[in-house]
N, C-alpha and C positions, 0 to 999 in steps of 0.2 A: 350423668349423675348429677351434675350442676356442682355449685360450689358450696352446697350445704352439708357436705360429708367429708370424712377425715382426710382421705388422700387429696382431693382437690383443695381442700382447705389448706392443708399443710403445704401444698406446693404453692399456692398464691402467697402465703406468708413467708415462704423461702425465697420466693422471686422479690418479693418486697424488702427482703433482708431483715426481717424481724430478729431483734436480739436484745434481750433475751427471748428465746423462742418458748412461748407458753404451751405447755401440754395438759391438757384436762383429763385426768383418769388414765394416767400411763400405765398402770397395771392391768386395765380392762383389756380383754382379747376380742379379736376379730378374725373373720376369714374373708378372703377376698377372691372374686372370680373375675377375670378379665372380660370386657364386654364381648369380645369375639367368641369367647367360650360360652358365655350366658346365652348368646343368640343361637350358637349351634345347640346348645342344651334345650333350648326352648322349642327350637324347630324339630328336634328329634321327638319331644312330647307331643307336640301338635300333629306330627306324622304317623304316631304308633297307635295301632289298635288297642294296645295293651293298658293305655293310659285313660281311656274314657271314663269319666266319672270319679278320677282319682285326683288327689291333690299330691303334686310333685314338688319338691324343693329344688330350685335351681341354685346351684352354688357349688362350693367344694369344702371338704372338711379336713383336708390334708395340709392347709398351710395356717393353722391358728397362730396368731401372733399377737404380742402385746403392743398396745399403741405407741409406747415410747420406742419399740424396736422399728416400728413403721417409720417413725421419725428418723431415726438414726439410718435406717437404709436409704431414705431419701436425701439425707444430708450427704452420705457418701456418694450416691449417685450425681448430685448437684454440686458437689465440692464445698457446699456451705457447712460450716461448724460453728453454729451460734452456741451460746451458753442456754442450757435447758433450764427452764423454771417450771416444775412440776406443780400442778394445781389438782384440788380435788375434782372428781368427776362432776359433770352436771347433775342437778338433782333429777332423779328419775331415770339416769342412765343404767343400761343393763351392763352387768360386769362381764357377760360372755356371749357372743353371738357366733353360733358354729350350726350349720344347717345339717340336718339328717338327709343324706343323699343316696342312701341305699337303694332307692327305686330308680333314680336317675342312673346309677351305675348298673343296675340290672338291664337298663336299656342299651348298654355298651357305651355310655358317655365316659370319655376321659378328657379332662382338660389338657390343652396344648401349651397354653402360656403360663410359665411359672411366675411366681409373685414377683421376683426380681425383674423379669422381663417385662411383666405387667407393669410395674412401678416406673421403668424407664420409658416405656411406650406412653404412660399416662402423664409423665412429666413433660415429655416432648410435645404432646399436644396442649396441656394446659399452659405451659410457661409462656406462650405468645397469646393466651387469652385473658390472663388475670392483669 
């Protein structure tokens, strides 16, 4: 994912003890799919005869969450509780990102990693990289 996306960016700033902690567009929502689940989904699409010539969204739609709540969950996981400084969303930012995954579900795909578990695993990986 790199450091240019919300979760790794938050982790990098938490590790660096940013306080106050700026959150841009706190009311915007996103859904997150852990990388292991995304790989399994992609593999199932590639191996299925049903998907030839189709566009299939990889992701999950059952964990839509506000950006500010992602930060709060990461604070709890890391034990960091900085003051939050809400800022307007960046220009051109989308209010909501939630993929339509009905086709993926019809292939039998079920994500295995919860948002909470994914945040913990991602924090553990990124905290030593930032």
